[in-house]
C-alpha positions in Angstrom: 91.9 78.1 114.9 92.4 79.9 118.1 93.2 83.5 118.3 95.5 82.9 121.1 98.2 82.1 118.5 97.7 85.5 116.9 97.2 87.7 120.3 99.1 90.8 120.5 99.2 90.8 124.1 100.6 87.3 124.6 103.1 87.0 121.6 102.4 83.4 120.2 104.7 81.4 118.0 103.1 82.4 114.8 103.5 85.9 115.5 107.1 85.8 116.1 107.6 83.3 113.1 105.9 85.9 110.8 108.0 88.8 112.0 111.3 86.8 111.7 110.1 85.6 108.3 109.5 89.1 107.2 112.9 90.1 108.3 114.8 87.3 106.7 112.9 87.6 103.4 113.4 91.5 103.5 117.2 91.2 104.0 117.3 88.7 101.3 115.3 91.0 98.7 117.4 94.0 99.6 120.6 91.9 99.1 119.4 90.7 95.7 118.3 94.3 94.7 121.2 95.9 95.8 123.5 93.4 94.1 121.8 94.1 90.8 122.2 97.7 91.0 118.7 98.7 92.1 119.8 101.1 94.7 116.6 103.3 94.6 114.6 99.7 95.0 116.9 99.0 97.9 116.1 102.3 99.5 112.5 101.7 99.2 113.0 98.3 100.8 114.8 99.9 103.8 111.8 102.3 104.1 109.4 99.1 104.1 111.6 97.7 106.8 111.2 100.9 109.0 107.5 101.0 108.3 107.1 97.4 109.5 109.2 97.9 112.5 107.0 100.9 113.4 104.1 98.6 112.9 105.5 96.0 115.1 106.1 98.5 117.8 102.7 100.2 117.6 100.8 96.7 117.2 100.3 96.2 120.8 98.5 99.3 121.2 96.3 99.4 118.2 95.2 96.0 117.6 93.0 95.0 120.6 90.5 97.9 120.8 91.0 100.0 117.6 90.9 98.0 114.3 90.1 101.0 112.2 93.2 102.6 113.3 95.2 99.4 112.7 94.1 99.3 109.2 95.2 102.9 108.8 98.7 102.1 110.1 98.9 99.0 108.1 98.0 100.6 104.8 101.4 102.4 104.2 103.2 98.9 104.8 101.1 97.2 102.3 101.2 99.9 99.7 104.8 100.2 100.0 105.2 96.3 99.6 103.0 96.6 96.4 105.2 99.2 94.8 108.3 97.3 95.5 106.8 94.0 94.5 105.8 95.7 91.2 109.4 96.9 90.9 111.4 93.8 91.8 110.5 90.1 91.8 112.4 89.5 95.2 110.0 91.6 97.2 107.0 89.4 96.1 107.9 86.9 98.4 107.1 89.1 101.3 103.5 88.5 100.7 103.2 85.4 103.2 104.3 87.2 106.3 102.5 90.5 105.5 99.3 88.4 104.8 99.7 86.8 108.2 100.1 90.0 109.6 96.8 91.5 108.1 94.8 88.3 109.1 96.1 88.5 112.8 95.8 92.6 113.2 92.3 93.2 111.5 88.9 91.9 112.2 88.3 88.3 110.8 86.3 89.3 107.8 88.9 92.2 107.0 91.9 90.0 107.6 90.6 87.2 105.3 89.8 89.8 102.6 93.2 91.4 102.8 95.1 88.1 102.8 93.1 86.9 99.7 93.7 90.2 97.9 97.5 90.1 98.6 97.8 86.4 97.6 96.0 87.1 94.3 98.1 90.2 93.7 101.2 88.5 94.4 100.2 85.8 91.9 99.6 88.4 89.3 102.9 90.1 89.9 104.9 86.8 89.8 103.3 86.2 86.4 104.2 89.7 85.0 107.9 89.4 86.3 108.2 86.2 84.6 106.9 87.5 81.3 104.0 85.2 80.6 
């Protein structure tokens, strides 16, 4: 696949789709958890949204030449997602746009590894949330 679709300098279609999907899924998860009385989890979701917006604003500066710094800036987003996904099932669905963001921002081997770990982690979280 061409790296042009993921280029931070020329926003490709997949980049905007992943940002839009993250936003839509986050709003949905926030609405579901706030409706169930999970105000602390909803506040954590708002923090996740703020971290993701900060990442989007910094992405164009970090990704092209400094993959190590990109990894350090993505780490709080991923860790916050993991904590929220463990606390409430609706946040697990954010794994797809988050995995696409990792695959786009990190070097090829690191992006593939991060996406694989996120996918496996989300499967485990879904299984534990359903009580199997």
